[in-house]
VEXKOLDREN-31297 format. One record per atom (N, C-alpha, C): residue number from 1; residue in three letters; atom name; x, y, z. Coordinates in nm, 2 decimals, padded with zeros to 4 digits, m for minus. Layout:
<rs>
R;i;aa;at;u;v;w
R;NUM;ala;CA;X;Y;Z
...
</rs>
This chain:
<rs>
R;i;aa;at;u;v;w
R;1;met;N;05.35;m03.86;05.32
R;1;met;CA;05.21;m03.84;05.36
R;1;met;C;05.14;m03.73;05.32
R;2;leu;N;05.19;m03.64;05.34
R;2;leu;CA;05.14;m03.53;05.28
R;2;leu;C;05.14;m03.49;05.16
R;3;val;N;05.21;m03.56;05.09
R;3;val;CA;05.21;m03.57;04.91
R;3;val;C;05.06;m03.63;04.91
R;4;val;N;05.08;m03.75;04.95
R;4;val;CA;04.95;m03.85;04.93
R;4;val;C;04.82;m03.78;04.96
R;5;leu;N;04.80;m03.72;05.07
R;5;leu;CA;04.68;m03.64;05.09
R;5;leu;C;04.64;m03.53;04.98
R;6;val;N;04.77;m03.44;04.95
R;6;val;CA;04.74;m03.35;04.83
R;6;val;C;04.69;m03.38;04.73
R;7;val;N;04.77;m03.51;04.69
R;7;val;CA;04.70;m03.59;04.56
R;7;val;C;04.57;m03.63;04.54
R;8;ala;N;04.54;m03.68;04.68
R;8;ala;CA;04.41;m03.78;04.68
R;8;ala;C;04.31;m03.62;04.68
R;9;ala;N;04.34;m03.52;04.74
R;9;ala;CA;04.23;m03.39;04.74
R;9;ala;C;04.21;m03.34;04.63
R;10;leu;N;04.35;m03.34;04.52
R;10;leu;CA;04.31;m03.31;04.39
R;10;leu;C;04.26;m03.41;04.33
R;11;ala;N;04.26;m03.52;04.32
R;11;ala;CA;04.19;m03.63;04.26
R;11;ala;C;04.04;m03.60;04.28
R;12;val;N;03.99;m03.59;04.40
R;12;val;CA;03.86;m03.56;04.44
R;12;val;C;03.82;m03.44;04.37
R;13;leu;N;03.89;m03.35;04.38
R;13;leu;CA;03.83;m03.22;04.32
R;13;leu;C;03.82;m03.21;04.19
R;14;gly;N;03.92;m03.30;04.11
R;14;gly;CA;03.89;m03.34;03.99
R;14;gly;C;03.78;m03.41;03.92
R;15;cys;N;03.75;m03.48;04.03
R;15;cys;CA;03.59;m03.56;04.01
R;15;cys;C;03.49;m03.49;04.02
R;16;val;N;03.49;m03.40;04.11
R;16;val;CA;03.36;m03.33;04.15
R;16;val;C;03.36;m03.22;04.05
R;17;val;N;03.49;m03.16;03.95
R;17;val;CA;03.46;m03.06;03.85
R;17;val;C;03.38;m03.17;03.74
R;18;leu;N;03.44;m03.27;03.70
R;18;leu;CA;03.40;m03.36;03.59
R;18;leu;C;03.24;m03.39;03.59
R;19;val;N;03.22;m03.43;03.71
R;19;val;CA;03.07;m03.44;03.75
R;19;val;C;02.99;m03.35;03.72
R;20;ser;N;03.04;m03.23;03.79
R;20;ser;CA;02.92;m03.08;03.76
R;20;ser;C;02.91;m03.04;03.61
R;21;leu;N;03.01;m03.10;03.54
R;21;leu;CA;03.03;m03.03;03.39
R;21;leu;C;02.94;m03.14;03.30
R;22;gly;N;02.89;m03.25;03.39
R;22;gly;CA;02.82;m03.34;03.31
R;22;gly;C;02.89;m03.45;03.24
R;23;arg;N;03.00;m03.46;03.27
R;23;arg;CA;03.10;m03.58;03.20
R;23;arg;C;03.09;m03.71;03.31
R;24;gly;N;03.02;m03.71;03.42
R;24;gly;CA;03.03;m03.82;03.49
R;24;gly;C;02.94;m03.95;03.48
R;25;gly;N;02.87;m03.91;03.36
R;25;gly;CA;02.78;m04.03;03.34
R;25;gly;C;02.64;m03.97;03.39
R;26;glu;N;02.53;m04.08;03.38
R;26;glu;CA;02.37;m04.07;03.46
R;26;glu;C;02.40;m04.21;03.54
R;27;leu;N;02.30;m04.16;03.61
R;27;leu;CA;02.22;m04.27;03.67
R;27;leu;C;02.15;m04.35;03.60
R;28;ala;N;02.17;m04.49;03.62
R;28;ala;CA;02.10;m04.60;03.57
R;28;ala;C;01.95;m04.58;03.60
R;29;glu;N;01.84;m04.63;03.50
R;29;glu;CA;01.71;m04.64;03.50
R;29;glu;C;01.68;m04.77;03.54
R;30;phe;N;01.61;m04.76;03.64
R;30;phe;CA;01.54;m04.90;03.70
R;30;phe;C;01.43;m04.92;03.64
R;31;his;N;01.37;m05.02;03.60
R;31;his;CA;01.24;m05.05;03.59
R;31;his;C;01.15;m05.09;03.70
R;32;pro;N;01.01;m05.02;03.67
R;32;pro;CA;00.95;m05.05;03.83
R;32;pro;C;00.93;m05.18;03.86
R;33;asp;N;00.92;m05.21;03.96
R;33;asp;CA;00.88;m05.38;04.00
R;33;asp;C;00.75;m05.41;04.03
R;34;val;N;00.66;m05.30;04.00
R;34;val;CA;00.53;m05.34;04.01
R;34;val;C;00.44;m05.34;03.87
R;35;pro;N;00.38;m05.44;03.84
R;35;pro;CA;00.29;m05.44;03.69
R;35;pro;C;00.22;m05.33;03.65
R;36;pro;N;00.19;m05.28;03.54
R;36;pro;CA;00.15;m05.14;03.50
R;36;pro;C;m00.02;m05.19;03.54
R;37;leu;N;m00.08;m05.08;03.53
R;37;leu;CA;m00.21;m05.04;03.58
R;37;leu;C;m00.29;m05.09;03.45
R;38;glu;N;m00.39;m05.18;03.49
R;38;glu;CA;m00.48;m05.22;03.38
R;38;glu;C;m00.62;m05.17;03.36
R;39;leu;N;m00.60;m05.03;03.35
R;39;leu;CA;m00.73;m04.95;03.36
R;39;leu;C;m00.77;m04.89;03.23
R;40;pro;N;m00.89;m04.86;03.18
R;40;pro;CA;m00.90;m04.82;03.04
R;40;pro;C;m00.87;m04.65;03.08
R;41;glu;N;m00.88;m04.59;02.94
R;41;glu;CA;m00.88;m04.45;02.96
R;41;glu;C;m00.94;m04.38;03.03
R;42;ala;N;m00.93;m04.25;03.07
R;42;ala;CA;m01.01;m04.17;03.17
R;42;ala;C;m01.18;m04.15;03.13
R;43;gly;N;m01.18;m04.16;03.00
R;43;gly;CA;m01.33;m04.13;02.97
R;43;gly;C;m01.39;m04.27;02.97
R;44;gln;N;m01.33;m04.41;02.99
R;44;gln;CA;m01.39;m04.52;02.97
R;44;gln;C;m01.40;m04.58;03.13
R;45;leu;N;m01.37;m04.52;03.23
R;45;leu;CA;m01.38;m04.56;03.36
R;45;leu;C;m01.50;m04.59;03.40
R;46;asn;N;m01.52;m04.70;03.47
R;46;asn;CA;m01.66;m04.73;03.54
R;46;asn;C;m01.63;m04.76;03.66
R;47;ala;N;m01.74;m04.83;03.74
R;47;ala;CA;m01.74;m04.85;03.88
R;47;ala;C;m01.69;m04.99;03.90
R;48;val;N;m01.70;m05.07;03.80
R;48;val;CA;m01.67;m05.23;03.81
R;48;val;C;m01.50;m05.19;03.79
R;49;asp;N;m01.45;m05.10;03.73
R;49;asp;CA;m01.30;m05.11;03.70
R;49;asp;C;m01.21;m05.06;03.83
R;50;phe;N;m01.29;m04.99;03.91
R;50;phe;CA;m01.25;m04.97;04.04
R;50;phe;C;m01.27;m05.08;04.15
R;51;met;N;m01.37;m05.14;04.15
R;51;met;CA;m01.39;m05.24;04.24
R;51;met;C;m01.29;m05.37;04.21
R;52;ser;N;m01.27;m05.37;04.09
R;52;ser;CA;m01.16;m05.50;04.06
R;52;ser;C;m01.03;m05.47;04.05
R;53;leu;N;m00.98;m05.33;04.10
R;53;leu;CA;m00.85;m05.29;04.09
R;53;leu;C;m00.80;m05.34;04.22
R;54;his;N;m00.68;m05.37;04.18
R;54;his;CA;m00.57;m05.43;04.29
R;54;his;C;m00.47;m05.36;04.30
R;55;leu;N;m00.44;m05.26;04.41
R;55;leu;CA;m00.31;m05.17;04.40
R;55;leu;C;m00.21;m05.25;04.47
R;56;pro;N;m00.07;m05.24;04.40
R;56;pro;CA;00.06;m05.31;04.46
R;56;pro;C;00.07;m05.26;04.58
R;57;ile;N;00.11;m05.34;04.69
R;57;ile;CA;00.19;m05.28;04.82
R;57;ile;C;00.29;m05.28;04.82
R;58;gly;N;00.36;m05.19;04.88
R;58;gly;CA;00.50;m05.17;04.91
R;58;gly;C;00.55;m05.23;05.03
R;59;leu;N;00.66;m05.16;05.08
R;59;leu;CA;00.74;m05.21;05.20
R;59;leu;C;00.67;m05.14;05.30
R;60;val;N;00.62;m05.02;05.29
R;60;val;CA;00.57;m04.95;05.40
R;60;val;C;00.40;m04.92;05.37
R;61;gly;N;00.38;m04.95;05.28
R;61;gly;CA;00.25;m04.94;05.23
R;61;gly;C;00.21;m04.94;05.05
R;62;tyr;N;00.09;m04.87;05.02
R;62;tyr;CA;00.09;m04.87;04.90
R;62;tyr;C;00.19;m04.82;04.80
R;63;his;N;00.21;m04.85;04.70
R;63;his;CA;00.30;m04.81;04.60
R;63;his;C;00.27;m04.67;04.55
R;64;thr;N;00.33;m04.58;04.59
R;64;thr;CA;00.28;m04.43;04.55
R;64;thr;C;00.24;m04.40;04.42
R;65;gln;N;00.36;m04.43;04.34
R;65;gln;CA;00.33;m04.37;04.18
R;65;gln;C;00.22;m04.43;04.15
R;66;thr;N;00.19;m04.55;04.16
R;66;thr;CA;00.06;m04.62;04.12
R;66;thr;C;m00.06;m04.56;04.18
R;67;val;N;m00.07;m04.56;04.31
R;67;val;CA;m00.18;m04.49;04.39
R;67;val;C;m00.21;m04.35;04.32
R;68;asp;N;m00.10;m04.28;04.30
R;68;asp;CA;m00.12;m04.12;04.25
R;68;asp;C;m00.17;m04.13;04.09
R;69;glu;N;m00.11;m04.22;03.99
R;69;glu;CA;m00.16;m04.26;03.88
R;69;glu;C;m00.31;m04.28;03.86
R;70;thr;N;m00.35;m04.36;03.96
R;70;thr;CA;m00.49;m04.42;03.96
R;70;thr;C;m00.59;m04.31;03.99
R;71;leu;N;m00.53;m04.23;04.10
R;71;leu;CA;m00.61;m04.08;04.16
R;71;leu;C;m00.64;m04.00;04.04
R;72;glu;N;m00.52;m03.99;03.98
R;72;glu;CA;m00.53;m03.86;03.86
R;72;glu;C;m00.61;m03.91;03.75
R;73;arg;N;m00.63;m04.04;03.71
R;73;arg;CA;m00.71;m04.10;03.61
R;73;arg;C;m00.86;m04.08;03.65
R;74;ala;N;m00.90;m04.12;03.78
R;74;ala;CA;m01.03;m04.11;03.84
R;74;ala;C;m01.05;m03.96;03.82
R;75;ala;N;m00.98;m03.88;03.87
R;75;ala;CA;m01.01;m03.72;03.89
R;75;ala;C;m01.03;m03.68;03.75
R;76;thr;N;m00.95;m03.71;03.66
R;76;thr;CA;m00.99;m03.69;03.50
R;76;thr;C;m01.12;m03.73;03.48
R;77;ala;N;m01.17;m03.84;03.49
R;77;ala;CA;m01.28;m03.94;03.43
R;77;ala;C;m01.38;m03.85;03.49
R;78;leu;N;m01.38;m03.82;03.65
R;78;leu;CA;m01.50;m03.75;03.70
R;78;leu;C;m01.50;m03.58;03.65
R;79;ser;N;m01.38;m03.51;03.61
R;79;ser;CA;m01.41;m03.39;03.58
R;79;ser;C;m01.46;m03.38;03.43
R;80;glu;N;m01.43;m03.48;03.35
R;80;glu;CA;m01.48;m03.49;03.20
R;80;glu;C;m01.63;m03.54;03.22
R;81;arg;N;m01.68;m03.60;03.30
R;81;arg;CA;m01.82;m03.66;03.33
R;81;arg;C;m01.89;m03.52;03.36
R;82;asp;N;m01.84;m03.45;03.48
R;82;asp;CA;m01.91;m03.36;03.54
R;82;asp;C;m01.92;m03.21;03.42
R;83;thr;N;m01.84;m03.21;03.33
R;83;thr;CA;m01.82;m03.11;03.24
R;83;thr;C;m01.95;m03.15;03.14
R;84;arg;N;m01.95;m03.26;03.11
R;84;arg;CA;m02.09;m03.32;03.02
R;84;arg;C;m02.20;m03.31;03.07
R;85;ile;N;m02.21;m03.36;03.20
R;85;ile;CA;m02.34;m03.34;03.28
R;85;ile;C;m02.40;m03.19;03.28
R;86;ala;N;m02.29;m03.11;03.30
R;86;ala;CA;m02.32;m02.97;03.30
R;86;ala;C;m02.36;m02.88;03.14
R;87;val;N;m02.30;m02.95;03.08
R;87;val;CA;m02.33;m02.92;02.93
R;87;val;C;m02.46;m02.98;02.88
R;88;leu;N;m02.48;m03.08;02.91
R;88;leu;CA;m02.60;m03.15;02.86
R;88;leu;C;m02.73;m03.06;02.98
R;89;glu;N;m02.73;m03.04;03.12
R;89;glu;CA;m02.82;m02.95;03.19
R;89;glu;C;m02.83;m02.82;03.12
R;90;gln;N;m02.72;m02.77;03.08
R;90;gln;CA;m02.74;m02.63;03.04
R;90;gln;C;m02.82;m02.64;02.88
R;91;arg;N;m02.82;m02.73;02.79
R;91;arg;CA;m02.89;m02.78;02.67
R;91;arg;C;m03.04;m02.80;02.72
R;92;val;N;m03.08;m02.88;02.82
R;92;val;CA;m03.21;m02.91;02.86
R;92;val;C;m03.26;m02.77;02.92
R;93;ala;N;m03.19;m02.69;03.00
R;93;ala;CA;m03.23;m02.55;03.03
R;93;ala;C;m03.29;m02.48;02.91
R;94;glu;N;m03.21;m02.48;02.82
R;94;glu;CA;m03.20;m02.39;02.70
R;94;glu;C;m03.34;m02.43;02.63
R;95;leu;N;m03.38;m02.57;02.63
R;95;leu;CA;m03.49;m02.61;02.53
R;95;leu;C;m03.62;m02.59;02.64
R;96;leu;N;m03.62;m02.63;02.75
R;96;leu;CA;m03.73;m02.58;02.83
R;96;leu;C;m03.76;m02.45;02.81
R;97;thr;N;m03.66;m02.34;02.83
R;97;thr;CA;m03.70;m02.21;02.82
R;97;thr;C;m03.76;m02.16;02.68
R;98;gly;N;m03.72;m02.25;02.58
R;98;gly;CA;m03.76;m02.19;02.44
R;98;gly;C;m03.86;m02.24;02.41
R;99;arg;N;m03.92;m02.37;02.49
R;99;arg;CA;m04.05;m02.44;02.47
R;99;arg;C;m04.15;m02.33;02.56
R;100;leu;N;m04.11;m02.28;02.68
R;100;leu;CA;m04.21;m02.21;02.77
R;100;leu;C;m04.24;m02.05;02.68
R;101;gln;N;m04.15;m01.99;02.63
R;101;gln;CA;m04.14;m01.87;02.57
R;101;gln;C;m04.26;m01.90;02.45
R;102;ala;N;m04.23;m02.01;02.39
R;102;ala;CA;m04.30;m02.06;02.25
R;102;ala;C;m04.46;m02.07;02.28
R;103;arg;N;m04.48;m02.12;02.41
R;103;arg;CA;m04.61;m02.14;02.48
R;103;arg;C;m04.67;m01.99;02.50
R;104;gln;N;m04.60;m01.93;02.58
R;104;gln;CA;m04.64;m01.80;02.64
R;104;gln;C;m04.69;m01.70;02.51
R;105;glu;N;m04.59;m01.71;02.39
R;105;glu;CA;m04.64;m01.64;02.28
R;105;glu;C;m04.76;m01.68;02.22
R;106;ala;N;m04.78;m01.81;02.21
R;106;ala;CA;m04.91;m01.87;02.14
R;106;ala;C;m05.02;m01.82;02.21
R;107;tyr;N;m05.00;m01.83;02.37
R;107;tyr;CA;m05.12;m01.78;02.43
R;107;tyr;C;m05.14;m01.62;02.46
R;108;ala;N;m05.05;m01.56;02.44
R;108;ala;CA;m05.04;m01.42;02.46
R;108;ala;C;m05.10;m01.34;02.33
R;109;arg;N;m05.06;m01.37;02.23
R;109;arg;CA;m05.11;m01.35;02.10
R;109;arg;C;m05.26;m01.33;02.12
R;110;pro;N;m05.34;m01.22;02.05
R;110;pro;CA;m05.49;m01.21;02.04
R;110;pro;C;m05.55;m01.28;01.93
R;111;ala;N;m05.63;m01.34;01.96
R;111;ala;CA;m05.73;m01.45;01.86
R;111;ala;C;m05.75;m01.35;01.74
R;112;glu;N;m05.68;m01.42;01.60
R;112;glu;CA;m05.76;m01.33;01.50
R;112;glu;C;m05.86;m01.39;01.48
R;113;pro;N;m05.96;m01.29;01.38
R;113;pro;CA;m06.10;m01.34;01.37
R;113;pro;C;m06.09;m01.41;01.24
R;114;pro;N;m06.15;m01.52;01.21
R;114;pro;CA;m06.16;m01.60;01.12
R;114;pro;C;m06.15;m01.52;00.98
R;115;lys;N;m06.08;m01.58;00.89
R;115;lys;CA;m06.06;m01.53;00.75
R;115;lys;C;m06.15;m01.58;00.65
R;116;thr;N;m06.21;m01.55;00.56
R;116;thr;CA;m06.30;m01.60;00.47
R;116;thr;C;m06.24;m01.59;00.33
R;117;glu;N;m06.23;m01.66;00.27
R;117;glu;CA;m06.13;m01.65;00.11
R;117;glu;C;m06.22;m01.58;00.02
R;118;his;N;m06.37;m01.55;00.03
R;118;his;CA;m06.41;m01.49;m00.04
R;118;his;C;m06.53;m01.39;00.01
R;119;leu;N;m06.55;m01.29;m00.05
R;119;leu;CA;m06.66;m01.20;m00.01
R;119;leu;C;m06.79;m01.23;m00.09
R;120;pro;N;m06.90;m01.22;m00.01
R;120;pro;CA;m07.01;m01.22;m00.10
R;120;pro;C;m07.05;m01.16;m00.18
R;121;glu;N;m07.09;m01.20;m00.32
R;121;glu;CA;m07.12;m01.11;m00.44
R;121;glu;C;m07.26;m01.05;m00.47
R;122;met;N;m07.30;m00.97;m00.54
R;122;met;CA;m07.43;m00.94;m00.56
R;122;met;C;m07.46;m00.99;m00.69
R;123;pro;N;m07.57;m01.00;m00.77
R;123;pro;CA;m07.58;m01.05;m00.91
R;123;pro;C;m07.50;m00.96;m01.00
R;124;asn;N;m07.49;m00.83;m00.97
R;124;asn;CA;m07.43;m00.73;m01.07
R;124;asn;C;m07.30;m00.74;m01.09
R;125;gly;N;m07.22;m00.85;m00.99
R;125;gly;CA;m07.06;m00.86;m00.97
R;125;gly;C;m07.03;m00.77;m00.89
R;126;ala;N;m07.06;m00.68;m00.82
R;126;ala;CA;m07.01;m00.60;m00.73
R;126;ala;C;m07.00;m00.66;m00.59
R;127;pro;N;m06.94;m00.67;m00.47
R;127;pro;CA;m06.94;m00.72;m00.37
R;127;pro;C;m07.05;m00.66;m00.29
R;128;ala;N;m07.10;m00.73;m00.19
R;128;ala;CA;m07.24;m00.71;m00.13
R;128;ala;C;m07.24;m00.57;m00.05
R;129;trp;N;m07.13;m00.55;00.02
R;129;trp;CA;m07.15;m00.42;00.06
R;129;trp;C;m07.16;m00.31;00.00
R;130;glu;N;m07.08;m00.30;m00.12
R;130;glu;CA;m07.12;m00.18;m00.21
R;130;glu;C;m07.24;m00.16;m00.25
R;131;gly;N;m07.33;m00.25;m00.27
R;131;gly;CA;m07.51;m00.23;m00.30
R;131;gly;C;m07.54;m00.19;m00.19
R;132;asp;N;m07.55;m00.22;m00.09
R;132;asp;CA;m07.59;m00.16;00.03
R;132;asp;C;m07.56;m00.01;00.04
R;133;arg;N;m07.42;00.00;00.01
R;133;arg;CA;m07.38;00.18;00.05
R;133;arg;C;m07.46;00.24;m00.04
R;134;ala;N;m07.46;00.18;m00.19
R;134;ala;CA;m07.56;00.26;m00.28
R;134;ala;C;m07.70;00.30;m00.24
R;135;asp;N;m07.74;00.19;m00.17
R;135;asp;CA;m07.89;00.21;m00.15
R;135;asp;C;m07.89;00.32;m00.04
R;136;val;N;m07.79;00.31;00.07
R;136;val;CA;m07.80;00.42;00.19
R;136;val;C;m07.77;00.57;00.11
R;137;glu;N;m07.68;00.60;00.00
R;137;glu;CA;m07.66;00.71;m00.05
R;137;glu;C;m07.78;00.76;m00.14
R;138;glu;N;m07.85;00.68;m00.20
R;138;glu;CA;m07.95;00.74;m00.27
R;138;glu;C;m08.06;00.75;m00.16
R;139;ala;N;m08.08;00.74;m00.03
R;139;ala;CA;m08.19;00.76;00.06
R;139;ala;C;m08.15;00.89;00.13
R;140;trp;N;m08.03;00.94;00.10
R;140;trp;CA;m07.98;01.08;00.15
R;140;trp;C;m07.99;01.17;00.05
</rs>
């Protein structure tokens, strides 16, 4: 009887060594017994998708893996939308700031006097102010 126990102990020990070395095989992979989620990609999710979603119920409640996947997709969709909203709000703020600065610059500039394209001329071809100057110089 002692010999049978020793042989059994050695057999069990040998099996443990083989399994620990990776030669014991792998566990079989079972396919999930729930249907796949029929949700669009995270960027395409909308309220109608969530309203029509029916999560599979397990023995103790909802199927955990399916609920986790659904919540992860919803979180991704919300974070993408939040990022997009923040970027668009930043662009609007920049445009409004630029428009405000342009208005302030337009009203802050001193008004320029109207410019004429030509000076009045005297009959001898000299500008009018030079003739007046010559008259003033002769008077002195």
